[in-house]
Structures are given as structure tokens and as C-alpha cells.
LOKE-640445 format. One record per residue (C-alpha): z, x, y; residue number from 1; chain. Coordinates in steps of 0.001 Angstrom, whole numbers. Example, Ala and Ser with C-alpha at 12.3 -4.5 7.8 and 13.67 -1.06 7.14 Angstrom:
BEGIN
node z=7800&x=12300&y=-4500&pos=1&unit=A;
node z=7140&x=13670&y=-1060&pos=2&unit=A;
% end
This chain:
BEGIN
node z=138&x=9&y=-26&pos=1&unit=A;
node z=-942&x=1584&y=3594&pos=2&unit=A;
node z=448&x=-321&y=6784&pos=3&unit=A;
node z=106&x=530&y=10268&pos=4&unit=A;
node z=2174&x=-876&y=13132&pos=5&unit=A;
node z=960&x=-2073&y=16325&pos=6&unit=A;
node z=3141&x=-2964&y=19229&pos=7&unit=A;
node z=2071&x=-6141&y=20990&pos=8&unit=A;
node z=5381&x=-6401&y=23272&pos=9&unit=A;
node z=8819&x=-5161&y=23487&pos=10&unit=A;
node z=10005&x=-7809&y=20782&pos=11&unit=A;
node z=6475&x=-8395&y=19011&pos=12&unit=A;
node z=4630&x=-6194&y=16334&pos=13&unit=A;
node z=1538&x=-6499&y=14226&pos=14&unit=A;
node z=1374&x=-4919&y=10907&pos=15&unit=A;
node z=-2037&x=-4447&y=9462&pos=16&unit=A;
node z=-1315&x=-4151&y=5420&pos=17&unit=A;
node z=-3813&x=-2793&y=2820&pos=18&unit=A;
node z=-3481&x=-3347&y=-939&pos=19&unit=A;
node z=-5676&x=-1610&y=-3653&pos=20&unit=A;
node z=-6115&x=-2152&y=-7368&pos=21&unit=A;
node z=-2791&x=-1736&y=-8801&pos=22&unit=A;
node z=-1142&x=-3617&y=-6464&pos=23&unit=A;
node z=-3671&x=-6601&y=-6825&pos=24&unit=A;
node z=-3137&x=-6021&y=-10700&pos=25&unit=A;
node z=625&x=-6394&y=-10426&pos=26&unit=A;
node z=23&x=-9692&y=-8430&pos=27&unit=A;
node z=-2326&x=-10935&y=-11323&pos=28&unit=A;
node z=488&x=-10458&y=-13624&pos=29&unit=A;
node z=2781&x=-12469&y=-11884&pos=30&unit=A;
node z=185&x=-15049&y=-11086&pos=31&unit=A;
node z=-820&x=-15328&y=-14763&pos=32&unit=A;
node z=2928&x=-15841&y=-15941&pos=33&unit=A;
node z=3510&x=-18710&y=-13569&pos=34&unit=A;
node z=333&x=-20410&y=-14115&pos=35&unit=A;
node z=933&x=-20156&y=-17829&pos=36&unit=A;
node z=3802&x=-22363&y=-17742&pos=37&unit=A;
node z=1668&x=-25658&y=-16916&pos=38&unit=A;
node z=-1469&x=-24761&y=-19013&pos=39&unit=A;
node z=-1952&x=-26358&y=-22702&pos=40&unit=A;
node z=-3611&x=-24099&y=-25310&pos=41&unit=A;
node z=-4013&x=-24969&y=-29064&pos=42&unit=A;
node z=-1525&x=-22879&y=-31214&pos=43&unit=A;
node z=1063&x=-22683&y=-28428&pos=44&unit=A;
node z=3842&x=-24701&y=-26865&pos=45&unit=A;
node z=3613&x=-25578&y=-23404&pos=46&unit=A;
node z=5286&x=-22982&y=-21466&pos=47&unit=A;
node z=4764&x=-20178&y=-24175&pos=48&unit=A;
node z=1156&x=-19229&y=-23663&pos=49&unit=A;
node z=1031&x=-15554&y=-23457&pos=50&unit=A;
node z=-621&x=-14240&y=-19911&pos=51&unit=A;
node z=-3302&x=-12554&y=-21900&pos=52&unit=A;
node z=-4410&x=-15942&y=-23413&pos=53&unit=A;
node z=-3717&x=-17495&y=-20169&pos=54&unit=A;
node z=-6204&x=-15464&y=-18353&pos=55&unit=A;
node z=-9027&x=-17154&y=-20376&pos=56&unit=A;
node z=-8128&x=-20732&y=-19907&pos=57&unit=A;
node z=-6640&x=-20843&y=-16315&pos=58&unit=A;
node z=-9156&x=-22067&y=-13386&pos=59&unit=A;
node z=-10313&x=-18805&y=-11587&pos=60&unit=A;
node z=-10391&x=-20166&y=-8213&pos=61&unit=A;
node z=-6479&x=-21275&y=-8674&pos=62&unit=A;
node z=-5603&x=-17962&y=-10126&pos=63&unit=A;
node z=-7068&x=-15950&y=-7275&pos=64&unit=A;
node z=-5375&x=-18532&y=-4914&pos=65&unit=A;
node z=-1934&x=-17452&y=-6662&pos=66&unit=A;
node z=-2963&x=-13819&y=-6805&pos=67&unit=A;
node z=-3404&x=-13690&y=-3191&pos=68&unit=A;
node z=-151&x=-15773&y=-2343&pos=69&unit=A;
node z=1702&x=-13385&y=-4448&pos=70&unit=A;
node z=290&x=-10351&y=-3048&pos=71&unit=A;
node z=731&x=-11608&y=354&pos=72&unit=A;
node z=4425&x=-12702&y=42&pos=73&unit=A;
node z=5347&x=-9350&y=-1850&pos=74&unit=A;
node z=3619&x=-6823&y=414&pos=75&unit=A;
node z=4921&x=-8567&y=3578&pos=76&unit=A;
node z=8622&x=-8030&y=2690&pos=77&unit=A;
node z=8204&x=-4454&y=1515&pos=78&unit=A;
node z=6353&x=-3452&y=4707&pos=79&unit=A;
node z=8706&x=-4695&y=6680&pos=80&unit=A;
node z=11413&x=-3101&y=4648&pos=81&unit=A;
node z=9287&x=-81&y=4634&pos=82&unit=A;
node z=9098&x=163&y=8561&pos=83&unit=A;
node z=12850&x=-823&y=9063&pos=84&unit=A;
node z=11667&x=-4121&y=10951&pos=85&unit=A;
node z=13770&x=-7213&y=11269&pos=86&unit=A;
node z=11521&x=-10304&y=11557&pos=87&unit=A;
node z=13122&x=-13168&y=13412&pos=88&unit=A;
node z=10851&x=-15707&y=11815&pos=89&unit=A;
node z=8182&x=-16197&y=9026&pos=90&unit=A;
node z=5269&x=-13667&y=10044&pos=91&unit=A;
node z=1972&x=-15396&y=10847&pos=92&unit=A;
node z=-417&x=-13879&y=8415&pos=93&unit=A;
node z=-4222&x=-13842&y=8593&pos=94&unit=A;
node z=-6201&x=-12377&y=5715&pos=95&unit=A;
node z=-9125&x=-9886&y=7028&pos=96&unit=A;
node z=-10663&x=-8857&y=3796&pos=97&unit=A;
node z=-10213&x=-9792&y=112&pos=98&unit=A;
node z=-12379&x=-8449&y=-2773&pos=99&unit=A;
node z=-10637&x=-10198&y=-5873&pos=100&unit=A;
node z=-9196&x=-7232&y=-8265&pos=101&unit=A;
node z=-10021&x=-4378&y=-5908&pos=102&unit=A;
node z=-8776&x=-4772&y=-2020&pos=103&unit=A;
node z=-6919&x=-6913&y=267&pos=104&unit=A;
node z=-6538&x=-6163&y=3968&pos=105&unit=A;
node z=-4446&x=-8750&y=6133&pos=106&unit=A;
node z=-2229&x=-8568&y=9699&pos=107&unit=A;
node z=1253&x=-9651&y=9807&pos=108&unit=A;
node z=2246&x=-10856&y=13324&pos=109&unit=A;
node z=5865&x=-11819&y=14284&pos=110&unit=A;
node z=8654&x=-11334&y=16759&pos=111&unit=A;
node z=11421&x=-8860&y=15819&pos=112&unit=A;
node z=15158&x=-7627&y=16489&pos=113&unit=A;
node z=14226&x=-4868&y=19001&pos=114&unit=A;
node z=15493&x=-1573&y=19303&pos=115&unit=A;
node z=19020&x=-1208&y=21344&pos=116&unit=A;
node z=19764&x=2226&y=23370&pos=117&unit=A;
node z=23346&x=1745&y=23713&pos=118&unit=A;
node z=25006&x=2876&y=26721&pos=119&unit=A;
node z=28520&x=5098&y=26698&pos=120&unit=A;
node z=30598&x=2636&y=25029&pos=121&unit=A;
node z=33453&x=5100&y=24867&pos=122&unit=A;
node z=33630&x=5449&y=28777&pos=123&unit=A;
node z=33615&x=1994&y=30180&pos=124&unit=A;
node z=35190&x=1167&y=33457&pos=125&unit=A;
node z=36811&x=-2383&y=32799&pos=126&unit=A;
node z=40593&x=-2462&y=32822&pos=127&unit=A;
node z=42591&x=-5024&y=31566&pos=128&unit=A;
node z=44984&x=-6917&y=34084&pos=129&unit=A;
node z=48392&x=-6262&y=34416&pos=130&unit=A;
node z=50620&x=-9439&y=33475&pos=131&unit=A;
node z=53182&x=-10554&y=35721&pos=132&unit=A;
node z=55151&x=-14029&y=35716&pos=133&unit=A;
node z=56416&x=-15241&y=38834&pos=134&unit=A;
node z=59764&x=-16866&y=39434&pos=135&unit=A;
node z=57573&x=-19856&y=40949&pos=136&unit=A;
node z=55851&x=-20371&y=37663&pos=137&unit=A;
node z=58911&x=-20797&y=35495&pos=138&unit=A;
node z=60339&x=-23208&y=38071&pos=139&unit=A;
node z=57215&x=-25306&y=37688&pos=140&unit=A;
node z=57674&x=-25434&y=34084&pos=141&unit=A;
node z=61218&x=-26094&y=34478&pos=142&unit=A;
node z=60064&x=-29218&y=36845&pos=143&unit=A;
node z=57670&x=-30725&y=34372&pos=144&unit=A;
node z=60256&x=-30583&y=31436&pos=145&unit=A;
node z=63051&x=-32211&y=34137&pos=146&unit=A;
node z=60461&x=-35221&y=34561&pos=147&unit=A;
node z=60301&x=-35424&y=30808&pos=148&unit=A;
node z=63841&x=-36459&y=30673&pos=149&unit=A;
node z=64235&x=-38244&y=34128&pos=150&unit=A;
node z=66314&x=-41270&y=34149&pos=151&unit=A;
node z=64714&x=-44358&y=35299&pos=152&unit=A;
node z=66844&x=-47248&y=37479&pos=153&unit=A;
node z=65146&x=-50495&y=38682&pos=154&unit=A;
node z=65295&x=-50976&y=41940&pos=155&unit=A;
node z=64479&x=-53751&y=44466&pos=156&unit=A;
node z=63286&x=-51725&y=47565&pos=157&unit=A;
node z=59662&x=-50954&y=48331&pos=158&unit=A;
node z=58034&x=-47984&y=46235&pos=159&unit=A;
node z=58230&x=-44710&y=47754&pos=160&unit=A;
node z=56524&x=-41191&y=46670&pos=161&unit=A;
node z=58393&x=-40254&y=43304&pos=162&unit=A;
node z=59017&x=-43747&y=41985&pos=163&unit=A;
node z=57269&x=-45113&y=38837&pos=164&unit=A;
node z=55499&x=-48349&y=39888&pos=165&unit=A;
node z=54919&x=-50715&y=36545&pos=166&unit=A;
node z=51559&x=-52583&y=37657&pos=167&unit=A;
node z=48673&x=-54851&y=36492&pos=168&unit=A;
node z=45457&x=-53878&y=38036&pos=169&unit=A;
node z=41797&x=-55325&y=37745&pos=170&unit=A;
node z=38818&x=-53013&y=39557&pos=171&unit=A;
node z=35817&x=-54852&y=41060&pos=172&unit=A;
node z=32701&x=-53514&y=42491&pos=173&unit=A;
node z=30414&x=-56704&y=44253&pos=174&unit=A;
node z=32893&x=-58915&y=42636&pos=175&unit=A;
node z=32185&x=-57892&y=39010&pos=176&unit=A;
node z=34989&x=-55896&y=36881&pos=177&unit=A;
node z=33804&x=-52617&y=35917&pos=178&unit=A;
node z=34910&x=-50766&y=32622&pos=179&unit=A;
node z=37758&x=-48669&y=32620&pos=180&unit=A;
node z=39069&x=-50372&y=35907&pos=181&unit=A;
node z=41700&x=-52825&y=34616&pos=182&unit=A;
node z=45112&x=-52262&y=32745&pos=183&unit=A;
node z=48348&x=-54227&y=32274&pos=184&unit=A;
node z=51928&x=-53071&y=32549&pos=185&unit=A;
node z=50868&x=-49538&y=33521&pos=186&unit=A;
node z=53349&x=-47118&y=34435&pos=187&unit=A;
node z=52174&x=-45381&y=37398&pos=188&unit=A;
node z=54300&x=-42079&y=38678&pos=189&unit=A;
node z=53552&x=-42214&y=42724&pos=190&unit=A;
node z=52619&x=-39034&y=44198&pos=191&unit=A;
node z=51248&x=-37334&y=41003&pos=192&unit=A;
node z=47670&x=-38039&y=42228&pos=193&unit=A;
node z=46587&x=-39730&y=38752&pos=194&unit=A;
node z=44194&x=-42065&y=40539&pos=195&unit=A;
node z=41429&x=-42087&y=42976&pos=196&unit=A;
node z=42293&x=-41179&y=46685&pos=197&unit=A;
node z=44160&x=-44096&y=48332&pos=198&unit=A;
node z=45229&x=-45830&y=45373&pos=199&unit=A;
node z=49062&x=-44618&y=44658&pos=200&unit=A;
node z=49341&x=-44407&y=48718&pos=201&unit=A;
node z=48306&x=-48454&y=48620&pos=202&unit=A;
node z=51098&x=-49063&y=46315&pos=203&unit=A;
node z=53634&x=-47293&y=48214&pos=204&unit=A;
node z=55513&x=-49774&y=50577&pos=205&unit=A;
node z=55297&x=-52709&y=48454&pos=206&unit=A;
node z=57757&x=-54599&y=46098&pos=207&unit=A;
node z=58103&x=-55918&y=42843&pos=208&unit=A;
node z=56697&x=-59208&y=42314&pos=209&unit=A;
node z=53780&x=-58838&y=45247&pos=210&unit=A;
node z=50313&x=-59292&y=44328&pos=211&unit=A;
node z=47523&x=-57251&y=46799&pos=212&unit=A;
node z=44264&x=-55859&y=47278&pos=213&unit=A;
node z=43325&x=-52131&y=47858&pos=214&unit=A;
node z=39729&x=-51486&y=49228&pos=215&unit=A;
node z=38706&x=-48221&y=48193&pos=216&unit=A;
node z=35942&x=-45761&y=47710&pos=217&unit=A;
node z=35286&x=-43540&y=44597&pos=218&unit=A;
node z=34544&x=-39885&y=45507&pos=219&unit=A;
node z=30924&x=-38852&y=45622&pos=220&unit=A;
node z=31445&x=-36619&y=42683&pos=221&unit=A;
node z=33106&x=-39061&y=40350&pos=222&unit=A;
node z=32368&x=-38297&y=36964&pos=223&unit=A;
node z=31062&x=-41754&y=36112&pos=224&unit=A;
node z=27636&x=-42330&y=38092&pos=225&unit=A;
node z=27698&x=-46000&y=38448&pos=226&unit=A;
node z=30937&x=-45829&y=40480&pos=227&unit=A;
node z=30547&x=-42269&y=42380&pos=228&unit=A;
node z=30460&x=-43146&y=46318&pos=229&unit=A;
node z=31044&x=-46814&y=45794&pos=230&unit=A;
node z=33087&x=-49355&y=47284&pos=231&unit=A;
node z=35518&x=-51531&y=45101&pos=232&unit=A;
node z=38502&x=-53559&y=45498&pos=233&unit=A;
node z=41556&x=-53113&y=43091&pos=234&unit=A;
node z=43567&x=-56307&y=42568&pos=235&unit=A;
node z=47291&x=-55048&y=42124&pos=236&unit=A;
node z=50304&x=-56892&y=40700&pos=237&unit=A;
node z=53601&x=-54835&y=41224&pos=238&unit=A;
node z=56093&x=-55930&y=38379&pos=239&unit=A;
node z=58741&x=-53168&y=38423&pos=240&unit=A;
node z=59505&x=-50259&y=40886&pos=241&unit=A;
node z=61933&x=-47658&y=39059&pos=242&unit=A;
node z=63398&x=-44858&y=40691&pos=243&unit=A;
node z=63434&x=-41544&y=38653&pos=244&unit=A;
node z=66279&x=-39381&y=38714&pos=245&unit=A;
node z=66004&x=-35859&y=37816&pos=246&unit=A;
node z=68647&x=-34290&y=35491&pos=247&unit=A;
node z=71093&x=-31355&y=37072&pos=248&unit=A;
node z=70101&x=-28036&y=35929&pos=249&unit=A;
node z=73077&x=-27292&y=33633&pos=250&unit=A;
node z=74458&x=-26390&y=30557&pos=251&unit=A;
node z=73766&x=-30108&y=28928&pos=252&unit=A;
node z=69833&x=-29995&y=30397&pos=253&unit=A;
node z=69730&x=-26346&y=28441&pos=254&unit=A;
node z=70549&x=-28183&y=25267&pos=255&unit=A;
node z=67930&x=-30662&y=25721&pos=256&unit=A;
node z=65221&x=-27923&y=26035&pos=257&unit=A;
node z=65875&x=-26515&y=22677&pos=258&unit=A;
node z=68487&x=-24131&y=20921&pos=259&unit=A;
node z=69956&x=-22932&y=24122&pos=260&unit=A;
node z=73557&x=-22978&y=25760&pos=261&unit=A;
node z=72458&x=-22226&y=29506&pos=262&unit=A;
node z=70171&x=-22314&y=31896&pos=263&unit=A;
node z=69308&x=-18563&y=31833&pos=264&unit=A;
node z=68123&x=-18751&y=27982&pos=265&unit=A;
node z=65889&x=-21527&y=29075&pos=266&unit=A;
node z=64437&x=-19425&y=31902&pos=267&unit=A;
node z=63970&x=-16438&y=29769&pos=268&unit=A;
node z=62518&x=-18425&y=27008&pos=269&unit=A;
node z=59722&x=-19812&y=29308&pos=270&unit=A;
node z=59141&x=-16460&y=30573&pos=271&unit=A;
node z=58463&x=-15005&y=27420&pos=272&unit=A;
node z=56352&x=-17880&y=26478&pos=273&unit=A;
node z=54284&x=-17424&y=29705&pos=274&unit=A;
node z=53955&x=-13807&y=29463&pos=275&unit=A;
node z=52596&x=-14219&y=25630&pos=276&unit=A;
node z=49939&x=-16806&y=27071&pos=277&unit=A;
node z=49179&x=-14414&y=29932&pos=278&unit=A;
node z=48706&x=-11529&y=27860&pos=279&unit=A;
node z=46208&x=-13335&y=25375&pos=280&unit=A;
node z=44100&x=-14588&y=28426&pos=281&unit=A;
node z=44123&x=-11001&y=29604&pos=282&unit=A;
node z=43152&x=-9835&y=26459&pos=283&unit=A;
node z=40424&x=-12085&y=26151&pos=284&unit=A;
node z=39023&x=-11322&y=29754&pos=285&unit=A;
node z=39197&x=-7756&y=29019&pos=286&unit=A;
node z=37002&x=-7758&y=25959&pos=287&unit=A;
node z=34239&x=-10220&y=27660&pos=288&unit=A;
node z=34420&x=-7854&y=30454&pos=289&unit=A;
node z=33891&x=-4659&y=28114&pos=290&unit=A;
node z=31320&x=-6442&y=26587&pos=291&unit=A;
node z=29241&x=-7393&y=29265&pos=292&unit=A;
node z=29729&x=-3927&y=30937&pos=293&unit=A;
node z=28468&x=-2421&y=27717&pos=294&unit=A;
node z=25428&x=-4780&y=27837&pos=295&unit=A;
node z=24568&x=-4102&y=31372&pos=296&unit=A;
node z=24453&x=-254&y=30500&pos=297&unit=A;
node z=22312&x=-675&y=27370&pos=298&unit=A;
node z=18776&x=-906&y=27102&pos=299&unit=A;
node z=17316&x=-3573&y=24856&pos=300&unit=A;
node z=14529&x=-6307&y=25335&pos=301&unit=A;
node z=15172&x=-10004&y=24866&pos=302&unit=A;
node z=13041&x=-11987&y=22161&pos=303&unit=A;
node z=12238&x=-15396&y=23688&pos=304&unit=A;
node z=12946&x=-17009&y=20040&pos=305&unit=A;
node z=16548&x=-16021&y=20378&pos=306&unit=A;
node z=16671&x=-17136&y=24124&pos=307&unit=A;
node z=15386&x=-20638&y=23237&pos=308&unit=A;
node z=17569&x=-20878&y=20345&pos=309&unit=A;
node z=20468&x=-20239&y=22644&pos=310&unit=A;
node z=19277&x=-22576&y=25141&pos=311&unit=A;
node z=19207&x=-25361&y=22537&pos=312&unit=A;
node z=22939&x=-24399&y=21671&pos=313&unit=A;
node z=23962&x=-24233&y=25174&pos=314&unit=A;
node z=22594&x=-27764&y=25770&pos=315&unit=A;
node z=24002&x=-29409&y=22488&pos=316&unit=A;
node z=27284&x=-27881&y=23121&pos=317&unit=A;
node z=27342&x=-29438&y=26595&pos=318&unit=A;
node z=26057&x=-32738&y=25732&pos=319&unit=A;
node z=28716&x=-33219&y=22933&pos=320&unit=A;
node z=31653&x=-32455&y=25465&pos=321&unit=A;
node z=30117&x=-34717&y=28204&pos=322&unit=A;
node z=30412&x=-37453&y=25670&pos=323&unit=A;
node z=33479&x=-37043&y=24610&pos=324&unit=A;
node z=34449&x=-37308&y=28396&pos=325&unit=A;
node z=32034&x=-40324&y=28753&pos=326&unit=A;
node z=29411&x=-38596&y=30703&pos=327&unit=A;
node z=25896&x=-38128&y=30313&pos=328&unit=A;
node z=23696&x=-34755&y=31002&pos=329&unit=A;
node z=22042&x=-36568&y=33830&pos=330&unit=A;
node z=25026&x=-37796&y=35453&pos=331&unit=A;
node z=26749&x=-34111&y=34913&pos=332&unit=A;
node z=23819&x=-32338&y=36436&pos=333&unit=A;
node z=23614&x=-34807&y=39490&pos=334&unit=A;
node z=27163&x=-34141&y=40201&pos=335&unit=A;
node z=26739&x=-30220&y=40036&pos=336&unit=A;
node z=24219&x=-30235&y=42708&pos=337&unit=A;
node z=20865&x=-29750&y=40307&pos=338&unit=A;
node z=18133&x=-32000&y=40907&pos=339&unit=A;
node z=16909&x=-32239&y=37351&pos=340&unit=A;
node z=17204&x=-30925&y=33889&pos=341&unit=A;
node z=14715&x=-27905&y=34506&pos=342&unit=A;
node z=16534&x=-26610&y=37959&pos=343&unit=A;
node z=19819&x=-26558&y=35148&pos=344&unit=A;
node z=17512&x=-24801&y=32801&pos=345&unit=A;
node z=16533&x=-22452&y=34831&pos=346&unit=A;
node z=19389&x=-21431&y=37441&pos=347&unit=A;
node z=22571&x=-22030&y=34576&pos=348&unit=A;
node z=21302&x=-22311&y=31202&pos=349&unit=A;
node z=18636&x=-19669&y=30828&pos=350&unit=A;
node z=21016&x=-16802&y=32479&pos=351&unit=A;
node z=23779&x=-17879&y=30172&pos=352&unit=A;
node z=21435&x=-17735&y=27231&pos=353&unit=A;
node z=20177&x=-14375&y=28008&pos=354&unit=A;
node z=23498&x=-12882&y=28526&pos=355&unit=A;
node z=24240&x=-14143&y=25029&pos=356&unit=A;
node z=21444&x=-12665&y=23372&pos=357&unit=A;
node z=21945&x=-9492&y=25281&pos=358&unit=A;
node z=25463&x=-9392&y=24312&pos=359&unit=A;
node z=24921&x=-10177&y=20533&pos=360&unit=A;
node z=22155&x=-7696&y=20247&pos=361&unit=A;
node z=24410&x=-4944&y=21687&pos=362&unit=A;
node z=27012&x=-5719&y=19520&pos=363&unit=A;
node z=25050&x=-5865&y=16058&pos=364&unit=A;
node z=23695&x=-2094&y=17017&pos=365&unit=A;
node z=27534&x=-1016&y=18102&pos=366&unit=A;
node z=28501&x=-2325&y=14752&pos=367&unit=A;
node z=25935&x=-178&y=12987&pos=368&unit=A;
node z=26765&x=2633&y=14894&pos=369&unit=A;
node z=30486&x=2221&y=14398&pos=370&unit=A;
node z=29914&x=1472&y=10733&pos=371&unit=A;
node z=32034&x=-1812&y=10919&pos=372&unit=A;
node z=31685&x=-3873&y=8020&pos=373&unit=A;
node z=33365&x=-6754&y=6379&pos=374&unit=A;
node z=34302&x=-6593&y=2476&pos=375&unit=A;
node z=33975&x=-9556&y=-90&pos=376&unit=A;
node z=37649&x=-9623&y=-12&pos=377&unit=A;
node z=37908&x=-10028&y=3428&pos=378&unit=A;
node z=35385&x=-12821&y=3778&pos=379&unit=A;
node z=36679&x=-14528&y=930&pos=380&unit=A;
node z=40265&x=-14653&y=2425&pos=381&unit=A;
node z=38839&x=-16171&y=5648&pos=382&unit=A;
node z=36936&x=-18565&y=3525&pos=383&unit=A;
node z=40150&x=-19923&y=1931&pos=384&unit=A;
node z=42116&x=-19924&y=5021&pos=385&unit=A;
node z=39376&x=-22353&y=6367&pos=386&unit=A;
node z=39453&x=-24499&y=3247&pos=387&unit=A;
node z=43372&x=-24755&y=3580&pos=388&unit=A;
node z=42850&x=-25531&y=7221&pos=389&unit=A;
node z=40592&x=-28288&y=6692&pos=390&unit=A;
node z=42655&x=-29595&y=3922&pos=391&unit=A;
node z=41178&x=-32861&y=2425&pos=392&unit=A;
node z=37796&x=-33179&y=4311&pos=393&unit=A;
node z=35352&x=-33134&y=1500&pos=394&unit=A;
node z=32680&x=-32861&y=4026&pos=395&unit=A;
node z=33838&x=-29643&y=5577&pos=396&unit=A;
node z=34833&x=-28263&y=2446&pos=397&unit=A;
node z=31442&x=-28314&y=993&pos=398&unit=A;
node z=29944&x=-26456&y=3588&pos=399&unit=A;
node z=32332&x=-23518&y=2820&pos=400&unit=A;
node z=30266&x=-23358&y=-300&pos=401&unit=A;
node z=27008&x=-22654&y=1360&pos=402&unit=A;
node z=25923&x=-19069&y=1426&pos=403&unit=A;
node z=24379&x=-19096&y=4969&pos=404&unit=A;
node z=28145&x=-20116&y=6012&pos=405&unit=A;
node z=29409&x=-17311&y=4312&pos=406&unit=A;
node z=26803&x=-15152&y=5940&pos=407&unit=A;
node z=27804&x=-16628&y=9595&pos=408&unit=A;
node z=31498&x=-15848&y=8626&pos=409&unit=A;
node z=30847&x=-12481&y=7666&pos=410&unit=A;
node z=28701&x=-11758&y=11157&pos=411&unit=A;
node z=31560&x=-13339&y=13187&pos=412&unit=A;
node z=34290&x=-11186&y=11486&pos=413&unit=A;
node z=32024&x=-8018&y=11962&pos=414&unit=A;
node z=31481&x=-8892&y=15609&pos=415&unit=A;
node z=35379&x=-9414&y=15959&pos=416&unit=A;
node z=35893&x=-6128&y=14494&pos=417&unit=A;
node z=33416&x=-4432&y=16429&pos=418&unit=A;
node z=34749&x=-5937&y=20030&pos=419&unit=A;
node z=38462&x=-4814&y=18581&pos=420&unit=A;
node z=37078&x=-1099&y=18286&pos=421&unit=A;
node z=35380&x=-1328&y=21720&pos=422&unit=A;
node z=38654&x=-2318&y=22892&pos=423&unit=A;
node z=40589&x=429&y=20917&pos=424&unit=A;
node z=38024&x=3310&y=22462&pos=425&unit=A;
node z=38300&x=2154&y=25925&pos=426&unit=A;
node z=42116&x=1777&y=26085&pos=427&unit=A;
node z=44286&x=5133&y=26954&pos=428&unit=A;
node z=46953&x=5704&y=24461&pos=429&unit=A;
% end
């Protein structure tokens, strides 16, 4: 077999492959073995006809077609392996010359994983942020806990900021009630900003038993397109006003917060939790910064095929997340200032896709450079952990028996190990 490689672009190649008599003879043997399974010859059981006998009974045209198919598939695989090229899709094959039993010449054109020239991955400038927990942050957590333990006392006075108002409300636009705009005996904490501007302010000053209308306007950037910037009327009935008394910060309160005997212990525990959380966040930011910096310092062409794949993934993930929030992609794009999907693709989605592809190719090359791998035992341990996590979800459990899923898990593990190694190389001892 003779192979020549022609570079069509930084990410696309064309292989010209020539086969001679010996390769075609091998392909013929395979073809005869395959065709012999389906022919009937007196004296032989179906599927037991020797290849030498089958050669005299098979359709010559069918034989040549099978020979060509076998020769092409084997030669393409061997050629890409020989040239150390990784195809991103099934190559486009074009036969240039075929003389049965003597010669076959064809081209195979395909996008490939391009070569990557890594930047200096041992001397990156990114630094991990120092973690500090302010006293104010601890106090904010304590305030949230206090509110959970607040004592409610019904009062007959007008509602004020900090009270809990138990209300019925119905929202109407142009006299018609809109979806999600009504509730019965809803407990509203006045001053928390749960509702649109003006609603809580409109409840303040009213007493239990009163019924009143609030003429309000939804914010222009409201997530529901049908209500954004629209004037509405809320009819509100105030059933009860509860005064909320926060507990004192003493030993009794400390005991409610956990196995603590004094407030000092509560604050120390909150500080530990906040510190650990910030450390995790700083660690993830540091990883992202290192990968981004290395990607920018490395030279690599970006295959359009991989970019398009990432674009589909970005759109799919965004659409799903928006769906859970009751939003459509179109309404989201408008709130973000994009005139249409094409503009979003160009200005936001594509740059993000290109960044992902670049980082992925660079990390893949770095894993080779550092000889990072995942053992069978490690992969299986991860699969077992996932299976335990999803328990009795049969549909999910079945996925973990798929070889493609195993490969994805292995790739994810190798990527994580590579990033960890990158962090290690750029962290001063």
C-alpha cells in the first residue's frame, strides 16, 4: 500500500491511497468468505461452502463490489493509523482507478484533529485568589438563621417593613387574569423584594381585613415576555399581619443552630464552612484561568466540525435550563439584548464554542505530553460510583453499560487528572 498526504487546510487532509495485487487478493479472500455464507451449492450445507468453491458460483459483479468495499475500509483504517491522523468523521472516499485483481487507487478526504503546539505549561502567570472571610459575611449567615427561628405574633396594626403579610392576590392584565399571578393565603415577608417593584410597598400601611388594588408595571427585562413592561392590576386581600421577633444571639440560640454551647462556636463553624466554600470556588477559578492561559499560549487550528458540535451543545443546554425556568430561547435572547438567534450565535455562542474546542484540544495534547491515563480499575470504580448514585433508575443504569459512555467517563477522568497536574506544576511549593 502506498499513501500520500495532501494538506487541504489546517484541519483537513486528503489521502491518496494505492493498492496492488497482494492487497486486492487479501480483500478477495475476505469477500469470498462473506459471500459463501449466503450461497447454495449442491453437496454443501448453507454457510459451509469453501471459499474456493464459492468463487465459481458467486455473481462476479457482487464479488467485485464486495472486494472493493473490503479493500477501501481496510486501507482507509490502516492509512490513517500509518500517518498518525485522527479523523473526526467518516472520510469521503472517491475511487480514481480500479482494475480488478491488479490495482486500486482512491482518495479519502476528511477533517482531522489538528496538531497542537503547546505553550510553556510550567510557567503560567495565573494565580490562585487568596481566600478571606469577612465578619460581615458571617453576620449575614447568622441573620438568615435568625429569620428561620423568628417568632410570629399576630398584630392588629398596619403592616410595616419586616412584617409577614398573609394575603390572597390576583393579577390581571387588560382585565384578564394571567398565569402565575394568583395565590391564596400567601405568606409574604415585607421588605425582602420577592415580588415586582411596588407590590410589597403597596401592602405596607394596610391592616388585616382590607382589600385593595395595586396598579403596577412589570420590569422591561421580566423573564415572561408577555408581561415584560406591561401594566397590570393586582387585587389583594390582607388576611393577617404577623410581627416577626428575631431570637437573641445567646447560648440558647447557639444550641438551636447545632451541637454548640455558645455563639463563638457558631461563628467559628460558619467561618469554616464559608472558608471551605471559597477555597473550592477559588480552586475552580484557578483551574479555569490556567487552562485559558495555556490555550491562548498554544497554537492550534479549530476544526469547524468540533465548533458546530459545541454550538449544538451550548444551544441545547441553554434551552433546557430556560425551559426549567419557564422561558423560551427567543424571550431570553430579547432580554439579553440580541435581535435574533443568529446575532447570539455570532457574538456569544460561537466564541464560547471556540474557547471550549481550543481548551479541549490543548488539554488532550497536554495529557499525551504528561503521559496521563486512566486505568481500567479507576474507570470501573467511577462507573460503580455513578451506578450507586443513581440507585434504582434503570434507564440511567443501563447507560453505564454502554462502551461509548465508558469512553466518555475515561476521557473526563483523563482531563481532570491533566488539569490537576497543570495546577501542581504551577503551584509553588
